[in-house]
C-alpha positions, 0 to 999 in steps of 0.5 A: 174298809168294806165290811160296814158298807152293805149294799151301798157304797155311801149309805149315809148319803144314798139313804137320805130322805127326799126332804133331806136331799132337797135341803142339801141340793138347795143349800149347794145350789145357792152356793154354786150359783154364786160361785159360777156368777163370780168366777165365770164371765159367761155365766155372769153375762148370761144371768145379767141378761136374764135379770137374775142375780145370785141373791134372787135364787131362793128356791128351785122355781127361782133357779128356773129363770136362769137360761138353759145352755145346750151343746151348740151354745157350749161349742159357741162359747168355746170358739169365742173363748179361743178367739178372745183368750187363746183357750177354750176354757176362759169364759166358762171354767170357774177354777184357775188354770193351775187348779185344773187337773183333767180335761175330758170330752164328749165323743164328738160324734155330732160336731166339735167335742165339748170339753169338761174341766175338772179340779182334783175335788171334781175328780173325787166327786166323779170317782165317788159316783162310779163307786156308788154305781158299781158297788150297787151292782155287786162289784167289790175289791178283787173283781177285775173289770175289762173296759172296752170303751173309747179311752181317748179323751172320752168321759167313759175313758180315764174317768171310768178307769179311775172310778173303778180303781177308787172302788178298789176293783181292778180295771183292765183299760184295753179300750176299743181303739185296738179292735175286737181281737185285742179286746178278746186277747185281753179278755182271755189273758186277764180273765175279767169278771165284768165287761164295760162296753156299748150294747152294740159292741157287746152284740158284735162280740157275741157274733165274733167270738165263734169266728175267732176261735170257735168258742162262745162269748159265754166261755169268756167267763163274764159275770157282769156286762155293763152297758155304756155309751149309747142307749140299748141297755134298757131295751128288753130284747137287747138285754136278753141277747147280752145276758144269754150271749155272755151268760152274765147279769146285764146292767144299764148305766150312765155317767162318765167324767161328770156329775150325772150318774145312774145304774139299773137294778139287778133284775131279769132282762125283761123287767127293766125298771130304769136307772137309779139316779145315784148322784142327786147330791151333786147333780140337780135334775130338771125336765123340760119340753124339748120343743118349748123348753117349758118345765115338766114336773118330776113326777111318776112316768114323766117324759122330758128333755134332761137338764142338769146342774152340777152341785159342789163343783169347781172346774167347769160347773154346768148350769141348766145344761141340756145334753140332748137326751129325752128321758122318762123318770119314776119317782115312786120307790122301786120294788128292788129296795134300792133308793133314788128316783129312776130314769130311762133314756128314751132317745136323743132329741137330735135323732127324733124323726117325725113320720106323719106326725108321729115321733120316732126314735132309733132306739124304739125301732131297735126295741121292736126288731130285738123281739124278732131275733134270731129271725133278724140279726138285730142290725139295722139302718134308717135310710133318709133322703134328707136330714130329719126330723120330718120324713116323707112316709114310708120310713125306710129301714134296712134290716138284716135277716137272721142266718137261718131265715130263708128268702121264702120266709121273709114275706111272712116275717115282714108282715108280722114285723109291720103289724108290731110296728103299727101297734107299738110305734104307729108306723108302717116302715118299708123294709129292705132286707140285707144279708146277715153281717152285711151292715157295718158293726161299730165298736163306738156309738152306732149311728143308725141314721144314714142320709142316702147320697142323691143319685146323679 
């Protein structure tokens, strides 16, 4: 089965020329728009209100006339569907209930979970995308992968497990719900080759391993560390910490139980080139301005809010869906030789802060701090008096100093850090120093922004 695949799981599709791929996308897009219009009351009403009929979509520019949907709208439609029909799927899902075989969800960290409905065909598509990613990274049948992400309903739970099995590799779905010690127990028991976890949990595991039994994380024997569930896998400092701590190759990747998937190249931690978009035949990507929603051209180095449309999808096919991620794309061929445009997640649009007119994202702060490890632990929190995005300067940061950084060395360290913040982010934060290990570690997505309770 594997002898003729080489470096790509599906070379016939993954090596398509840009012209061939665009033609396939347009063919599938026209069919998908007609399907959505016919079967979803929500899409039909939305397109009618915008004056767009399926026959009007003759090209990608025509399709841009369809209104954008975001998570807030998705939740509203779910609630309306529950009230009117007793089920959250009736207005949006396109396949009948008897064909829906799986319901996945977002983690729900920012409100009501948004639901994904899949048919057996859609599950096959998701499995294919997971196989493409891990195959590119070098995973093959016989390799064992420890899955340390949330398993409960999360798109990185069961869908990821099934994708690994589809590849022919072995998955150990220990999850994160049982805590760090259970993850370590199964890591030592099953001797996996790869670990799939959030970058912040990976860093936490590196800290905790010596405390558990005196052994380092590198002694767990992981050859691959796959970052998932949060930004950080594209951060050079974080990548270096994970690579050194586990003695493993580090890959950034995205995509759970839906059609948008990507994985980074096999490169040194400092040479992050973004994630290769492996699912363009099943997912149409657009960029828009996060404030005006005006289109942004997909050109080398362009930055915009990600908007995607599922192609050749049956269950709940999202159409011009804005997930809230700001990404940068590269369209020129990658030096690694792997095909596909590349993208990097810059941050969450709802995490953006504005300090004296400067846009600041938690991931950018994390990137600066990572350059000062081990003088700092890398753990931090942004402390706000009230929800953003506008912040009265200076931006307050709680930062853990390193275990070997004494109090007498903090003023000089803070001066160097402030200089770097000014140079890279054009801000001069107020730093409040914390002892090592004093800030909470989270196995799930780390929430870097804290709203300080008013005093009184």
